[in-house]
N, CA, C and O atoms as a DFTB+ gen file, in Angstrom:
264 C
 N C O
     1  1     -19.006      30.969     -39.835
     2  2     -19.178      31.645     -38.610
     3  2     -20.529      31.623     -39.164
     4  3     -20.750      31.207     -40.301
     5  1     -21.576      32.131     -38.258
     6  2     -22.759      32.977     -38.068
     7  2     -22.467      34.476     -37.232
     8  3     -21.471      34.997     -36.730
     9  1     -24.012      34.877     -37.391
    10  2     -23.769      36.426     -36.798
    11  2     -24.657      35.894     -35.253
    12  3     -25.024      36.865     -34.591
    13  1     -24.944      34.806     -34.770
    14  2     -25.874      34.260     -33.674
    15  2     -25.417      34.927     -32.320
    16  3     -24.188      35.000     -32.317
    17  1     -26.005      35.464     -31.110
    18  2     -24.813      35.937     -30.316
    19  2     -25.257      34.467     -29.366
    20  3     -26.279      33.791     -29.257
    21  1     -23.907      34.429     -28.797
    22  2     -23.896      33.407     -28.137
    23  2     -25.256      33.193     -26.536
    24  3     -26.086      34.087     -26.701
    25  1     -25.462      32.724     -25.809
    26  2     -26.267      32.493     -25.057
    27  2     -25.400      32.966     -23.839
    28  3     -24.200      32.721     -23.718
    29  1     -26.376      33.871     -22.709
    30  2     -26.166      34.528     -21.997
    31  2     -25.905      32.943     -20.422
    32  3     -26.737      32.085     -20.127
    33  1     -24.460      33.151     -19.781
    34  2     -24.468      32.176     -18.367
    35  2     -25.122      32.531     -17.715
    36  3     -25.268      33.687     -17.319
    37  1     -25.583      31.753     -17.496
    38  2     -26.811      31.074     -16.404
    39  2     -26.273      30.832     -15.199
    40  3     -25.600      29.812     -15.053
    41  1     -26.460      31.654     -14.216
    42  2     -25.802      31.477     -13.140
    43  2     -26.216      30.364     -11.983
    44  3     -27.409      30.443     -11.691
    45  1     -25.510      29.382     -11.290
    46  2     -26.151      28.362     -10.656
    47  2     -27.396      29.016      -9.067
    48  3     -27.486      30.011      -8.349
    49  1     -28.242      27.426      -9.282
    50  2     -29.400      27.875      -8.860
    51  2     -28.615      28.815      -7.201
    52  3     -27.464      29.156      -6.925
    53  1     -29.516      28.896      -6.697
    54  2     -29.333      29.484      -5.053
    55  2     -29.650      28.325      -3.677
    56  3     -30.613      27.901      -3.037
    57  1     -28.282      28.178      -3.732
    58  2     -28.385      26.841      -2.566
    59  2     -29.435      26.874      -1.529
    60  3     -29.383      27.852      -0.784
    61  1     -30.638      25.780      -1.260
    62  2     -31.856      25.660      -0.722
    63  2     -31.407      24.741       0.726
    64  3     -31.143      23.662       0.197
    65  1     -31.206      24.568       1.993
    66  2     -31.258      23.720       2.903
    67  2     -32.222      22.671       2.576
    68  3     -32.094      21.480       2.861
    69  1     -33.106      23.164       2.013
    70  2     -34.198      22.336       2.552
    71  2     -34.323      21.319       1.061
    72  3     -35.140      20.405       0.949
    73  1     -33.580      21.617       0.265
    74  2     -33.553      20.454      -0.665
    75  2     -33.009      19.143      -0.733
    76  3     -33.069      18.255      -1.583
    77  1     -32.257      19.286       0.795
    78  2     -30.938      18.324       1.220
    79  2     -31.688      17.708       2.796
    80  3     -32.245      18.390       3.657
    81  1     -31.498      16.443       2.784
    82  2     -32.336      15.956       3.756
    83  2     -30.870      15.733       5.135
    84  3     -29.689      15.479       4.898
    85  1     -31.431      15.912       6.297
    86  2     -30.446      16.682       7.280
    87  2     -29.742      15.222       7.381
    88  3     -30.091      14.134       6.922
    89  1     -28.631      15.607       8.147
    90  2     -27.447      13.885       8.196
    91  2     -27.950      13.415       9.062
    92  3     -28.448      13.948      10.054
    93  1     -27.859      12.146       8.721
    94  2     -28.414      10.816      10.173
    95  2     -27.436      10.542      10.913
    96  3     -27.529       9.712      11.817
    97  1     -26.048      11.373      10.572
    98  2     -24.915      10.214      11.268
    99  2     -25.186      11.148      12.951
   100  3     -25.959      12.071      13.208
   101  1     -23.976      10.266      14.018
   102  2     -24.598      10.568      15.239
   103  2     -24.440      12.220      15.993
   104  3     -25.004      12.977      16.781
   105  1     -23.083      12.092      14.983
   106  2     -22.069      13.496      15.521
   107  2     -23.695      14.671      15.622
   108  3     -23.948      15.295      16.653
   109  1     -24.720      14.754      14.174
   110  2     -25.379      15.774      13.597
   111  2     -26.897      15.213      13.897
   112  3     -27.663      16.097      13.514
   113  1     -27.730      13.972      14.489
   114  2     -28.700      13.691      14.882
   115  2     -29.035      14.366      16.571
   116  3     -28.172      14.466      17.443
   117  1     -30.158      14.677      16.688
   118  2     -30.714      15.043      17.994
   119  2     -30.678      14.202      19.089
   120  3     -30.683      12.993      18.861
   121  1     -30.645      14.553      20.118
   122  2     -30.880      13.985      21.536
   123  2     -29.186      13.791      21.758
   124  3     -28.248      14.094      21.020
   125  1     -29.226      13.162      23.078
   126  2     -27.781      13.191      23.778
   127  2     -27.530      12.214      23.250
   128  3     -28.268      11.463      22.611
   129  1     -26.063      12.121      23.561
   130  2     -24.960      10.710      23.015
   131  2     -24.666      10.522      24.240
   132  3     -24.962      11.392      25.059
   133  1     -24.010       9.330      24.641
   134  2     -23.588       9.074      25.833
   135  2     -22.236       9.243      25.460
   136  3     -21.846       8.967      24.326
   137  1     -21.227       9.842      26.672
   138  2     -19.878       9.794      26.496
   139  2     -19.227       8.652      25.946
   140  3     -19.809       7.612      26.255
   141  1     -18.388       8.519      25.355
   142  2     -16.996       7.577      25.105
   143  2     -16.432       7.043      26.061
   144  3     -16.414       7.902      26.942
   145  1     -15.763       5.766      26.573
   146  2     -15.426       5.526      27.155
   147  2     -14.212       5.147      27.031
   148  3     -14.303       4.301      26.141
   149  1     -12.774       5.225      27.426
   150  2     -11.154       5.033      27.068
   151  2     -11.275       3.138      27.045
   152  3     -10.563       2.428      26.335
   153  1     -11.862       2.859      27.571
   154  2     -11.996       1.170      27.669
   155  2     -12.761       0.716      26.724
   156  3     -12.717      -0.477      26.423
   157  1     -13.529       1.525      26.144
   158  2     -14.586       1.199      24.940
   159  2     -14.222       1.174      23.443
   160  3     -14.858       0.574      22.576
   161  1     -13.140       1.890      23.269
   162  2     -12.409       2.276      21.683
   163  2     -12.453       0.681      21.002
   164  3     -12.176      -0.327      21.653
   165  1     -12.759       0.682      19.913
   166  2     -12.854      -0.815      19.025
   167  2     -10.970      -0.661      18.787
   168  3     -10.059       0.077      19.162
   169  1     -11.122      -1.591      18.127
   170  2     -10.256      -2.167      17.738
   171  2      -9.672      -1.581      16.228
   172  3      -8.548      -1.688      15.737
   173  1     -10.552      -1.110      15.855
   174  2      -9.850      -0.307      14.270
   175  2      -9.208       0.885      15.201
   176  3      -8.013       1.109      15.398
   177  1     -10.462       1.652      15.764
   178  2      -9.883       3.085      16.423
   179  2      -8.475       2.756      17.056
   180  3      -7.468       3.388      16.738
   181  1      -8.473       1.815      17.893
   182  2      -6.720       1.735      18.839
   183  2      -5.550       1.677      17.685
   184  3      -4.415       2.079      17.940
   185  1      -5.946       1.092      16.260
   186  2      -5.075       0.537      15.306
   187  2      -4.691       1.822      14.534
   188  3      -3.516       2.081      14.277
   189  1      -5.893       2.747      14.115
   190  2      -5.793       4.495      13.766
   191  2      -4.995       5.168      14.678
   192  3      -4.142       5.981      14.322
   193  1      -5.158       4.957      15.520
   194  2      -4.531       6.113      16.907
   195  2      -2.749       5.505      16.702
   196  3      -1.845       6.243      17.092
   197  1      -2.451       4.264      16.129
   198  2      -1.239       3.902      16.868
   199  2      -0.475       4.093      15.019
   200  3       0.532       3.775      14.387
   201  1      -1.556       4.696      14.870
   202  2      -0.767       4.379      13.237
   203  2       0.016       6.245      12.628
   204  3       0.863       6.633      11.823
   205  1      -1.005       6.904      13.701
   206  2      -0.961       8.226      13.880
   207  2      -0.103       8.775      14.775
   208  3       0.307       9.936      14.777
   209  1       0.270       7.514      15.875
   210  2       0.958       8.095      16.478
   211  2       2.501       8.295      16.149
   212  3       3.281       9.203      16.436
   213  1       2.719       6.553      15.110
   214  2       3.740       6.251      14.359
   215  2       4.074       7.321      13.249
   216  3       5.203       7.610      12.854
   217  1       2.958       7.816      12.850
   218  2       3.538       8.868      11.828
   219  2       4.102      10.026      11.873
   220  3       4.694      10.646      10.989
   221  1       3.781      10.418      13.490
   222  2       3.867      11.899      13.693
   223  2       5.321      11.588      14.519
   224  3       6.073      12.560      14.600
   225  1       5.779      10.328      15.134
   226  2       6.864      10.437      15.478
   227  2       7.562      10.186      14.308
   228  3       8.560      10.907      14.315
   229  1       7.509       9.442      13.210
   230  2       8.523       9.680      11.973
   231  2       8.551      11.208      11.184
   232  3       9.544      11.628      10.590
   233  1       7.307      11.914      11.300
   234  2       7.393      13.387      10.900
   235  2       8.228      14.270      11.843
   236  3       8.468      15.422      11.483
   237  1       8.806      13.705      13.322
   238  2       9.222      14.379      14.119
   239  2      10.628      13.780      13.828
   240  3      11.548      14.596      13.855
   241  1      10.887      12.713      13.601
   242  2      12.297      12.471      13.553
   243  2      12.867      13.363      11.908
   244  3      13.821      14.138      11.838
   245  1      12.093      13.012      10.931
   246  2      12.685      13.680       9.775
   247  2      13.022      15.073       9.563
   248  3      13.934      15.503       8.857
   249  1      11.756      16.069      10.607
   250  2      12.094      17.425      11.250
   251  2      13.837      17.521      11.463
   252  3      14.420      18.338      10.750
   253  1      14.603      16.746      12.373
   254  2      15.059      16.406      13.551
   255  2      14.952      16.769      14.854
   256  3      15.836      17.075      15.654
   257  1      13.390      16.678      15.022
   258  2      13.179      16.798      16.178
   259  2      13.347      15.284      16.763
   260  3      13.526      14.204      16.200
   261  1      13.185      15.752      18.446
   262  2      13.565      13.921      19.400
   263  2      11.903      13.600      18.931
   264  3      11.377      12.524      19.216
């Protein structure tokens, strides 16, 4: 063992939002968004809703609720 002192721990750099590009998704992009219509749901979205409804039904059944 040597008598060297360990290097002091460095703190992480401060977060700077200017170092990161803005999000380009429709939710965060500027400008008006058209309101979605119920009949415009994609097949994937309808399948996801059906799966979530089924999972919620099974959770209620497992808890003893109707």
